[in-house]
KOLVOFI-241933 format. One record per residue (C-alpha): residue number from 1; residue in three letters; chain; y, x, z. Coordinates in nm, 2 decimals, padded with zeros to 4 digits. Example, Ala and Ser with C-alpha at 12.3 -4.5 7.8 and 13.67 -1.06 7.14 Angstrom:
<atoms>
<atom n="1" res="ALA" chain="A" y="-00.45" x="01.23" z="00.78"/>
<atom n="2" res="SER" chain="A" y="-00.11" x="01.37" z="00.71"/>
</atoms>
This chain:
<atoms>
<atom n="1" res="MET" chain="A" y="00.00" x="00.00" z="00.00"/>
<atom n="2" res="LEU" chain="A" y="00.25" x="00.28" z="00.09"/>
<atom n="3" res="HIS" chain="A" y="00.16" x="00.47" z="-00.22"/>
<atom n="4" res="GLU" chain="A" y="00.23" x="00.16" z="-00.43"/>
<atom n="5" res="VAL" chain="A" y="00.58" x="00.12" z="-00.28"/>
<atom n="6" res="VAL" chain="A" y="00.65" x="00.48" z="-00.36"/>
<atom n="7" res="GLU" chain="A" y="00.53" x="00.43" z="-00.71"/>
<atom n="8" res="ARG" chain="A" y="00.77" x="00.14" z="-00.74"/>
<atom n="9" res="GLY" chain="A" y="01.06" x="00.37" z="-00.66"/>
<atom n="10" res="LEU" chain="A" y="01.10" x="00.40" z="-00.28"/>
<atom n="11" res="GLU" chain="A" y="01.24" x="00.75" z="-00.21"/>
<atom n="12" res="VAL" chain="A" y="01.00" x="00.96" z="00.01"/>
<atom n="13" res="ARG" chain="A" y="01.25" x="01.23" z="00.10"/>
<atom n="14" res="GLN" chain="A" y="01.48" x="00.99" z="00.30"/>
<atom n="15" res="ARG" chain="A" y="01.43" x="00.91" z="00.66"/>
<atom n="16" res="TYR" chain="A" y="01.33" x="00.56" z="00.75"/>
<atom n="17" res="LEU" chain="A" y="01.26" x="00.35" z="01.06"/>
<atom n="18" res="PHE" chain="A" y="00.91" x="00.21" z="01.04"/>
<atom n="19" res="VAL" chain="A" y="00.83" x="-00.07" z="01.28"/>
<atom n="20" res="ILE" chain="A" y="00.45" x="-00.11" z="01.32"/>
<atom n="21" res="ASP" chain="A" y="00.21" x="-00.29" z="01.54"/>
<atom n="22" res="GLY" chain="A" y="00.03" x="00.02" z="01.67"/>
<atom n="23" res="SER" chain="A" y="-00.23" x="00.05" z="01.40"/>
<atom n="24" res="LYS" chain="A" y="-00.35" x="00.41" z="01.41"/>
<atom n="25" res="ALA" chain="A" y="-00.44" x="00.40" z="01.04"/>
<atom n="26" res="LEU" chain="A" y="-00.09" x="00.27" z="00.94"/>
<atom n="27" res="ARG" chain="A" y="00.07" x="00.54" z="01.16"/>
<atom n="28" res="GLN" chain="A" y="-00.14" x="00.81" z="00.99"/>
<atom n="29" res="ALA" chain="A" y="-00.06" x="00.66" z="00.64"/>
<atom n="30" res="ILE" chain="A" y="00.32" x="00.69" z="00.72"/>
<atom n="31" res="ASP" chain="A" y="00.28" x="01.05" z="00.81"/>
<atom n="32" res="GLU" chain="A" y="00.07" x="01.12" z="00.50"/>
<atom n="33" res="VAL" chain="A" y="00.30" x="00.94" z="00.25"/>
<atom n="34" res="PHE" chain="A" y="00.64" x="00.99" z="00.40"/>
<atom n="35" res="GLY" chain="A" y="00.60" x="01.28" z="00.64"/>
<atom n="36" res="ALA" chain="A" y="00.58" x="01.33" z="01.02"/>
<atom n="37" res="GLN" chain="A" y="00.96" x="01.34" z="01.05"/>
<atom n="38" res="GLN" chain="A" y="00.99" x="00.96" z="01.00"/>
<atom n="39" res="GLU" chain="A" y="01.11" x="00.74" z="01.29"/>
<atom n="40" res="VAL" chain="A" y="00.84" x="00.50" z="01.41"/>
<atom n="41" res="GLN" chain="A" y="00.90" x="00.21" z="01.65"/>
<atom n="42" res="ARG" chain="A" y="00.60" x="00.04" z="01.80"/>
<atom n="43" res="CYS" chain="A" y="00.62" x="-00.34" z="01.83"/>
<atom n="44" res="ARG" chain="A" y="00.70" x="-00.42" z="02.19"/>
<atom n="45" res="LYS" chain="A" y="00.56" x="-00.77" z="02.18"/>
<atom n="46" res="HIS" chain="A" y="00.22" x="-00.64" z="02.06"/>
<atom n="47" res="LYS" chain="A" y="00.23" x="-00.37" z="02.34"/>
<atom n="48" res="ILE" chain="A" y="00.30" x="-00.63" z="02.61"/>
<atom n="49" res="ARG" chain="A" y="00.02" x="-00.86" z="02.47"/>
<atom n="50" res="ASN" chain="A" y="-00.22" x="-00.57" z="02.46"/>
<atom n="51" res="VAL" chain="A" y="-00.15" x="-00.47" z="02.82"/>
<atom n="52" res="MET" chain="A" y="-00.17" x="-00.83" z="02.94"/>
<atom n="53" res="ASP" chain="A" y="-00.52" x="-00.86" z="02.80"/>
<atom n="54" res="TYR" chain="A" y="-00.64" x="-00.62" z="03.07"/>
<atom n="55" res="LEU" chain="A" y="-00.47" x="-00.79" z="03.36"/>
<atom n="56" res="PRO" chain="A" y="-00.55" x="-01.09" z="03.58"/>
<atom n="57" res="GLU" chain="A" y="-00.32" x="-01.39" z="03.55"/>
<atom n="58" res="GLU" chain="A" y="-00.15" x="-01.32" z="03.89"/>
<atom n="59" res="LEU" chain="A" y="-00.02" x="-00.98" z="03.77"/>
<atom n="60" res="LYS" chain="A" y="00.08" x="-01.06" z="03.42"/>
<atom n="61" res="GLY" chain="A" y="00.42" x="-01.20" z="03.50"/>
<atom n="62" res="GLN" chain="A" y="00.52" x="-00.91" z="03.72"/>
<atom n="63" res="VAL" chain="A" y="00.40" x="-00.64" z="03.48"/>
<atom n="64" res="LYS" chain="A" y="00.56" x="-00.81" z="03.18"/>
<atom n="65" res="THR" chain="A" y="00.89" x="-00.83" z="03.37"/>
<atom n="66" res="VAL" chain="A" y="00.87" x="-00.45" z="03.45"/>
<atom n="67" res="MET" chain="A" y="00.80" x="-00.37" z="03.09"/>
<atom n="68" res="ARG" chain="A" y="01.08" x="-00.58" z="02.95"/>
<atom n="69" res="ALA" chain="A" y="01.33" x="-00.43" z="03.20"/>
<atom n="70" res="ALA" chain="A" y="01.21" x="-00.07" z="03.11"/>
<atom n="71" res="PHE" chain="A" y="01.27" x="-00.14" z="02.74"/>
<atom n="72" res="ARG" chain="A" y="01.64" x="-00.21" z="02.82"/>
<atom n="73" res="LEU" chain="A" y="01.69" x="00.12" z="02.98"/>
<atom n="74" res="ASP" chain="A" y="01.78" x="00.46" z="02.84"/>
<atom n="75" res="GLY" chain="A" y="01.47" x="00.60" z="02.67"/>
<atom n="76" res="ASN" chain="A" y="01.38" x="00.87" z="02.93"/>
<atom n="77" res="GLU" chain="A" y="01.45" x="00.64" z="03.22"/>
<atom n="78" res="GLY" chain="A" y="01.25" x="00.35" z="03.06"/>
<atom n="79" res="LYS" chain="A" y="00.95" x="00.58" z="02.99"/>
<atom n="80" res="GLY" chain="A" y="00.97" x="00.70" z="03.35"/>
<atom n="81" res="LYS" chain="A" y="00.95" x="00.34" z="03.48"/>
<atom n="82" res="LEU" chain="A" y="00.65" x="00.26" z="03.26"/>
<atom n="83" res="LYS" chain="A" y="00.47" x="00.58" z="03.37"/>
<atom n="84" res="LYS" chain="A" y="00.52" x="00.47" z="03.74"/>
<atom n="85" res="GLN" chain="A" y="00.39" x="00.12" z="03.65"/>
<atom n="86" res="ALA" chain="A" y="00.09" x="00.29" z="03.48"/>
<atom n="87" res="GLU" chain="A" y="00.03" x="00.50" z="03.80"/>
<atom n="88" res="TRP" chain="A" y="00.03" x="00.18" z="04.00"/>
<atom n="89" res="LEU" chain="A" y="-00.21" x="00.01" z="03.76"/>
<atom n="90" res="GLU" chain="A" y="-00.44" x="00.31" z="03.73"/>
<atom n="91" res="LYS" chain="A" y="-00.66" x="00.25" z="04.03"/>
<atom n="92" res="GLU" chain="A" y="-00.74" x="-00.12" z="03.98"/>
<atom n="93" res="TYR" chain="A" y="-00.68" x="-00.17" z="03.61"/>
<atom n="94" res="PRO" chain="A" y="-00.73" x="00.16" z="03.43"/>
<atom n="95" res="SER" chain="A" y="-00.76" x="00.00" z="03.09"/>
<atom n="96" res="ALA" chain="A" y="-00.42" x="-00.16" z="03.13"/>
<atom n="97" res="ALA" chain="A" y="-00.27" x="00.17" z="03.24"/>
<atom n="98" res="THR" chain="A" y="-00.42" x="00.35" z="02.94"/>
<atom n="99" res="SER" chain="A" y="-00.29" x="00.08" z="02.71"/>
<atom n="100" res="LEU" chain="A" y="00.06" x="00.09" z="02.86"/>
<atom n="101" res="LEU" chain="A" y="00.08" x="00.47" z="02.81"/>
<atom n="102" res="GLU" chain="A" y="-00.06" x="00.48" z="02.46"/>
<atom n="103" res="GLY" chain="A" y="00.22" x="00.54" z="02.21"/>
<atom n="104" res="LEU" chain="A" y="00.48" x="00.54" z="02.48"/>
<atom n="105" res="GLU" chain="A" y="00.72" x="00.77" z="02.29"/>
<atom n="106" res="GLU" chain="A" y="00.73" x="00.53" z="02.00"/>
<atom n="107" res="MET" chain="A" y="00.81" x="00.23" z="02.22"/>
<atom n="108" res="PHE" chain="A" y="01.16" x="00.38" z="02.28"/>
<atom n="109" res="THR" chain="A" y="01.25" x="00.50" z="01.93"/>
<atom n="110" res="VAL" chain="A" y="01.53" x="00.24" z="01.89"/>
<atom n="111" res="ASN" chain="A" y="01.67" x="00.34" z="02.23"/>
<atom n="112" res="ARG" chain="A" y="01.66" x="00.71" z="02.13"/>
<atom n="113" res="LEU" chain="A" y="01.84" x="00.63" z="01.81"/>
<atom n="114" res="ASP" chain="A" y="02.11" x="00.47" z="02.03"/>
<atom n="115" res="LEU" chain="A" y="02.12" x="00.15" z="01.83"/>
<atom n="116" res="PRO" chain="A" y="02.33" x="-00.15" z="01.95"/>
<atom n="117" res="GLY" chain="A" y="02.15" x="-00.40" z="02.17"/>
<atom n="118" res="SER" chain="A" y="02.15" x="-00.68" z="01.91"/>
<atom n="119" res="LEU" chain="A" y="01.99" x="-00.45" z="01.65"/>
<atom n="120" res="ARG" chain="A" y="01.74" x="-00.32" z="01.90"/>
<atom n="121" res="ARG" chain="A" y="01.61" x="-00.67" z="01.98"/>
<atom n="122" res="CYS" chain="A" y="01.54" x="-00.72" z="01.61"/>
<atom n="123" res="LEU" chain="A" y="01.40" x="-00.38" z="01.53"/>
<atom n="124" res="CYS" chain="A" y="01.16" x="-00.35" z="01.83"/>
<atom n="125" res="THR" chain="A" y="00.92" x="-00.61" z="01.70"/>
<atom n="126" res="THR" chain="A" y="00.73" x="-00.68" z="01.38"/>
<atom n="127" res="ASN" chain="A" y="00.87" x="-01.03" z="01.37"/>
<atom n="128" res="VAL" chain="A" y="01.09" x="-00.95" z="01.06"/>
<atom n="129" res="ILE" chain="A" y="00.77" x="-00.91" z="00.85"/>
<atom n="130" res="GLU" chain="A" y="00.54" x="-01.16" z="01.04"/>
<atom n="131" res="ASN" chain="A" y="00.77" x="-01.46" z="00.99"/>
<atom n="132" res="PRO" chain="A" y="00.76" x="-01.43" z="00.60"/>
<atom n="133" res="GLN" chain="A" y="00.38" x="-01.38" z="00.62"/>
<atom n="134" res="SER" chain="A" y="00.34" x="-01.70" z="00.83"/>
<atom n="135" res="GLY" chain="A" y="00.55" x="-01.88" z="00.57"/>
<atom n="136" res="VAL" chain="A" y="00.31" x="-01.77" z="00.29"/>
<atom n="137" res="ARG" chain="A" y="00.01" x="-01.87" z="00.50"/>
<atom n="138" res="ARG" chain="A" y="00.16" x="-02.22" z="00.55"/>
<atom n="139" res="ARG" chain="A" y="00.21" x="-02.25" z="00.17"/>
<atom n="140" res="THR" chain="A" y="-00.13" x="-02.12" z="00.06"/>
<atom n="141" res="GLY" chain="A" y="-00.34" x="-02.24" z="00.35"/>
<atom n="142" res="ARG" chain="A" y="-00.46" x="-02.55" z="00.17"/>
<atom n="143" res="VAL" chain="A" y="-00.58" x="-02.38" z="-00.14"/>
<atom n="144" res="SER" chain="A" y="-00.96" x="-02.39" z="-00.12"/>
<atom n="145" res="ARG" chain="A" y="-01.05" x="-02.22" z="-00.45"/>
<atom n="146" res="TRP" chain="A" y="-00.89" x="-01.92" z="-00.60"/>
<atom n="147" res="ARG" chain="A" y="-00.98" x="-01.89" z="-00.97"/>
<atom n="148" res="ASP" chain="A" y="-00.91" x="-01.51" z="-01.00"/>
<atom n="149" res="GLY" chain="A" y="-00.69" x="-01.23" z="-00.86"/>
<atom n="150" res="ARG" chain="A" y="-00.40" x="-01.33" z="-01.08"/>
<atom n="151" res="MET" chain="A" y="-00.39" x="-01.67" z="-00.93"/>
<atom n="152" res="VAL" chain="A" y="-00.37" x="-01.52" z="-00.59"/>
<atom n="153" res="LEU" chain="A" y="-00.08" x="-01.29" z="-00.69"/>
<atom n="154" res="ARG" chain="A" y="00.11" x="-01.59" z="-00.85"/>
<atom n="155" res="TRP" chain="A" y="00.07" x="-01.80" z="-00.54"/>
<atom n="156" res="ALA" chain="A" y="00.17" x="-01.52" z="-00.31"/>
<atom n="157" res="ALA" chain="A" y="00.48" x="-01.44" z="-00.52"/>
<atom n="158" res="ALA" chain="A" y="00.58" x="-01.81" z="-00.54"/>
<atom n="159" res="SER" chain="A" y="00.52" x="-01.85" z="-00.17"/>
<atom n="160" res="TYR" chain="A" y="00.73" x="-01.55" z="-00.08"/>
<atom n="161" res="LEU" chain="A" y="01.01" x="-01.67" z="-00.31"/>
<atom n="162" res="ASP" chain="A" y="01.00" x="-02.02" z="-00.14"/>
<atom n="163" res="THR" chain="A" y="00.99" x="-01.86" z="00.20"/>
<atom n="164" res="GLU" chain="A" y="01.29" x="-01.64" z="00.12"/>
<atom n="165" res="LYS" chain="A" y="01.51" x="-01.95" z="00.08"/>
<atom n="166" res="ARG" chain="A" y="01.48" x="-02.00" z="00.45"/>
<atom n="167" res="PHE" chain="A" y="01.55" x="-01.64" z="00.55"/>
<atom n="168" res="ARG" chain="A" y="01.84" x="-01.58" z="00.79"/>
<atom n="169" res="ARG" chain="A" y="02.02" x="-01.26" z="00.85"/>
<atom n="170" res="ILE" chain="A" y="01.86" x="-01.03" z="01.10"/>
<atom n="171" res="MET" chain="A" y="02.03" x="-01.01" z="01.44"/>
<atom n="172" res="GLY" chain="A" y="02.27" x="-00.73" z="01.45"/>
<atom n="173" res="TYR" chain="A" y="02.30" x="-00.70" z="01.07"/>
<atom n="174" res="GLN" chain="A" y="02.66" x="-00.60" z="01.11"/>
<atom n="175" res="HIS" chain="A" y="02.55" x="-00.28" z="01.28"/>
<atom n="176" res="LEU" chain="A" y="02.30" x="-00.17" z="01.02"/>
<atom n="177" res="TRP" chain="A" y="02.54" x="00.11" z="00.94"/>
<atom n="178" res="VAL" chain="A" y="02.47" x="00.26" z="01.28"/>
<atom n="179" res="LEU" chain="A" y="02.10" x="00.27" z="01.19"/>
<atom n="180" res="ALA" chain="A" y="02.18" x="00.43" z="00.85"/>
<atom n="181" res="SER" chain="A" y="02.39" x="00.69" z="01.02"/>
<atom n="182" res="ALA" chain="A" y="02.12" x="00.76" z="01.28"/>
<atom n="183" res="LEU" chain="A" y="01.88" x="00.82" z="00.99"/>
<atom n="184" res="GLY" chain="A" y="02.12" x="01.06" z="00.82"/>
<atom n="185" res="ARG" chain="A" y="02.20" x="00.83" z="00.53"/>
<atom n="186" res="ASN" chain="A" y="02.57" x="00.92" z="00.54"/>
<atom n="187" res="ARG" chain="A" y="02.48" x="01.28" z="00.49"/>
<atom n="188" res="VAL" chain="A" y="02.26" x="01.19" z="00.19"/>
<atom n="189" res="ALA" chain="A" y="02.56" x="01.01" z="00.03"/>
<atom n="190" res="GLU" chain="A" y="02.79" x="01.31" z="00.11"/>
<atom n="191" res="GLN" chain="A" y="02.54" x="01.56" z="-00.04"/>
<atom n="192" res="ALA" chain="A" y="02.51" x="01.34" z="-00.36"/>
<atom n="193" res="LYS" chain="A" y="02.89" x="01.36" z="-00.40"/>
<atom n="194" res="VAL" chain="A" y="02.89" x="01.74" z="-00.36"/>
<atom n="195" res="GLY" chain="A" y="02.59" x="01.79" z="-00.60"/>
</atoms>
Protein backbone atom coordinates (compact mmCIF):
# COMPACT_ATOMS: atom_id res chain seq x y z
CA MET A 1 0.00 0.00 0.00
CA LEU A 2 2.75 2.48 0.91
CA HIS A 3 4.75 1.60 -2.20
CA GLU A 4 1.62 2.32 -4.26
CA VAL A 5 1.16 5.83 -2.83
CA VAL A 6 4.83 6.52 -3.56
CA GLU A 7 4.33 5.29 -7.14
CA ARG A 8 1.41 7.72 -7.41
CA GLY A 9 3.72 10.63 -6.57
CA LEU A 10 4.05 10.99 -2.80
CA GLU A 11 7.53 12.35 -2.09
CA VAL A 12 9.57 9.98 0.11
CA ARG A 13 12.28 12.48 1.03
CA GLN A 14 9.92 14.76 2.96
CA ARG A 15 9.10 14.28 6.63
CA TYR A 16 5.56 13.27 7.50
CA LEU A 17 3.50 12.61 10.59
CA PHE A 18 2.09 9.09 10.39
CA VAL A 19 -0.75 8.30 12.79
CA ILE A 20 -1.09 4.54 13.22
CA ASP A 21 -2.94 2.09 15.42
CA GLY A 22 0.18 0.34 16.68
CA SER A 23 0.50 -2.34 14.03
CA LYS A 24 4.12 -3.50 14.07
CA ALA A 25 3.95 -4.42 10.39
CA LEU A 26 2.71 -0.95 9.44
CA ARG A 27 5.42 0.67 11.58
CA GLN A 28 8.08 -1.44 9.86
CA ALA A 29 6.65 -0.58 6.43
CA ILE A 30 6.86 3.15 7.21
CA ASP A 31 10.55 2.75 8.08
CA GLU A 32 11.25 0.70 4.95
CA VAL A 33 9.45 2.98 2.50
CA PHE A 34 9.90 6.45 4.03
CA GLY A 35 12.84 5.96 6.40
CA ALA A 36 13.25 5.81 10.16
CA GLN A 37 13.39 9.62 10.51
CA GLN A 38 9.61 9.91 10.03
CA GLU A 39 7.40 11.07 12.89
CA VAL A 40 4.96 8.41 14.09
CA GLN A 41 2.10 9.01 16.51
CA ARG A 42 0.38 5.99 18.02
CA CYS A 43 -3.39 6.20 18.33
CA ARG A 44 -4.18 6.97 21.95
CA LYS A 45 -7.70 5.58 21.76
CA HIS A 46 -6.36 2.23 20.60
CA LYS A 47 -3.75 2.29 23.38
CA ILE A 48 -6.35 3.01 26.05
CA ARG A 49 -8.58 0.24 24.68
CA ASN A 50 -5.69 -2.23 24.62
CA VAL A 51 -4.69 -1.48 28.22
CA MET A 52 -8.32 -1.68 29.41
CA ASP A 53 -8.60 -5.19 27.95
CA TYR A 54 -6.18 -6.40 30.67
CA LEU A 55 -7.88 -4.70 33.62
CA PRO A 56 -10.91 -5.55 35.79
CA GLU A 57 -13.92 -3.24 35.54
CA GLU A 58 -13.24 -1.54 38.88
CA LEU A 59 -9.83 -0.24 37.72
CA LYS A 60 -10.65 0.78 34.17
CA GLY A 61 -12.00 4.24 34.97
CA GLN A 62 -9.07 5.18 37.19
CA VAL A 63 -6.36 4.00 34.77
CA LYS A 64 -8.13 5.61 31.81
CA THR A 65 -8.26 8.94 33.66
CA VAL A 66 -4.52 8.73 34.49
CA MET A 67 -3.68 7.96 30.85
CA ARG A 68 -5.77 10.82 29.48
CA ALA A 69 -4.29 13.25 32.00
CA ALA A 70 -0.75 12.13 31.12
CA PHE A 71 -1.41 12.70 27.41
CA ARG A 72 -2.14 16.39 28.16
CA LEU A 73 1.22 16.94 29.83
CA ASP A 74 4.60 17.80 28.39
CA GLY A 75 6.00 14.69 26.70
CA ASN A 76 8.65 13.81 29.30
CA GLU A 77 6.36 14.49 32.24
CA GLY A 78 3.54 12.49 30.62
CA LYS A 79 5.81 9.53 29.93
CA GLY A 80 7.00 9.69 33.54
CA LYS A 81 3.42 9.53 34.83
CA LEU A 82 2.62 6.55 32.62
CA LYS A 83 5.79 4.74 33.74
CA LYS A 84 4.70 5.25 37.36
CA GLN A 85 1.24 3.91 36.45
CA ALA A 86 2.86 0.87 34.83
CA GLU A 87 4.98 0.26 37.96
CA TRP A 88 1.80 0.32 40.03
CA LEU A 89 0.07 -2.12 37.65
CA GLU A 90 3.07 -4.45 37.27
CA LYS A 91 2.47 -6.60 40.34
CA GLU A 92 -1.21 -7.42 39.83
CA TYR A 93 -1.69 -6.79 36.10
CA PRO A 94 1.64 -7.29 34.30
CA SER A 95 0.01 -7.58 30.86
CA ALA A 96 -1.64 -4.19 31.33
CA ALA A 97 1.69 -2.68 32.43
CA THR A 98 3.48 -4.16 29.40
CA SER A 99 0.77 -2.87 27.06
CA LEU A 100 0.95 0.58 28.62
CA LEU A 101 4.72 0.85 28.13
CA GLU A 102 4.82 -0.63 24.62
CA GLY A 103 5.36 2.18 22.10
CA LEU A 104 5.43 4.82 24.84
CA GLU A 105 7.69 7.24 22.91
CA GLU A 106 5.29 7.27 19.97
CA MET A 107 2.34 8.06 22.24
CA PHE A 108 3.80 11.55 22.77
CA THR A 109 4.96 12.52 19.27
CA VAL A 110 2.39 15.32 18.91
CA ASN A 111 3.44 16.65 22.33
CA ARG A 112 7.14 16.59 21.35
CA LEU A 113 6.33 18.44 18.12
CA ASP A 114 4.70 21.08 20.34
CA LEU A 115 1.49 21.20 18.32
CA PRO A 116 -1.46 23.32 19.49
CA GLY A 117 -4.00 21.49 21.67
CA SER A 118 -6.78 21.49 19.09
CA LEU A 119 -4.50 19.89 16.51
CA ARG A 120 -3.16 17.39 19.05
CA ARG A 121 -6.68 16.14 19.77
CA CYS A 122 -7.24 15.43 16.10
CA LEU A 123 -3.83 13.96 15.28
CA CYS A 124 -3.45 11.65 18.26
CA THR A 125 -6.08 9.18 17.03
CA THR A 126 -6.78 7.31 13.82
CA ASN A 127 -10.35 8.70 13.69
CA VAL A 128 -9.53 10.85 10.65
CA ILE A 129 -9.14 7.69 8.55
CA GLU A 130 -11.56 5.43 10.43
CA ASN A 131 -14.56 7.71 9.87
CA PRO A 132 -14.34 7.59 6.05
CA GLN A 133 -13.81 3.84 6.20
CA SER A 134 -16.96 3.37 8.27
CA GLY A 135 -18.83 5.48 5.69
CA VAL A 136 -17.67 3.13 2.95
CA ARG A 137 -18.70 0.10 5.03
CA ARG A 138 -22.19 1.57 5.46
CA ARG A 139 -22.53 2.12 1.71
CA THR A 140 -21.17 -1.27 0.65
CA GLY A 141 -22.45 -3.40 3.53
CA ARG A 142 -25.55 -4.64 1.72
CA VAL A 143 -23.77 -5.79 -1.40
CA SER A 144 -23.88 -9.57 -1.18
CA ARG A 145 -22.23 -10.50 -4.47
CA TRP A 146 -19.20 -8.88 -6.04
CA ARG A 147 -18.86 -9.79 -9.73
CA ASP A 148 -15.14 -9.06 -9.97
CA GLY A 149 -12.33 -6.90 -8.63
CA ARG A 150 -13.25 -3.96 -10.84
CA MET A 151 -16.73 -3.86 -9.35
CA VAL A 152 -15.18 -3.70 -5.87
CA LEU A 153 -12.95 -0.80 -6.93
CA ARG A 154 -15.86 1.10 -8.52
CA TRP A 155 -18.03 0.68 -5.43
CA ALA A 156 -15.17 1.67 -3.11
CA ALA A 157 -14.40 4.78 -5.18
CA ALA A 158 -18.08 5.78 -5.39
CA SER A 159 -18.51 5.20 -1.66
CA TYR A 160 -15.50 7.34 -0.78
CA LEU A 161 -16.74 10.13 -3.07
CA ASP A 162 -20.18 10.00 -1.45
CA THR A 163 -18.65 9.91 2.04
CA GLU A 164 -16.42 12.87 1.16
CA LYS A 165 -19.50 15.10 0.79
CA ARG A 166 -20.02 14.79 4.55
CA PHE A 167 -16.42 15.54 5.55
CA ARG A 168 -15.80 18.38 7.95
CA ARG A 169 -12.56 20.23 8.49
CA ILE A 170 -10.30 18.60 11.02
CA MET A 171 -10.14 20.26 14.42
CA GLY A 172 -7.32 22.74 14.51
CA TYR A 173 -6.99 22.96 10.72
CA GLN A 174 -6.04 26.64 11.12
CA HIS A 175 -2.84 25.46 12.84
CA LEU A 176 -1.68 22.96 10.22
CA TRP A 177 1.08 25.42 9.37
CA VAL A 178 2.59 24.65 12.81
CA LEU A 179 2.73 20.97 11.88
CA ALA A 180 4.26 21.81 8.50
CA SER A 181 6.89 23.92 10.23
CA ALA A 182 7.62 21.17 12.79
CA LEU A 183 8.17 18.76 9.91
CA GLY A 184 10.57 21.17 8.22
CA ARG A 185 8.29 21.99 5.31
CA ASN A 186 9.16 25.69 5.43
CA ARG A 187 12.84 24.78 4.92
CA VAL A 188 11.93 22.63 1.92
CA ALA A 189 10.14 25.60 0.35
CA GLU A 190 13.12 27.88 1.06
CA GLN A 191 15.56 25.36 -0.43
CA ALA A 192 13.40 25.10 -3.56
CA LYS A 193 13.61 28.89 -4.00
CA VAL A 194 17.39 28.89 -3.63
CA GLY A 195 17.93 25.89 -5.96
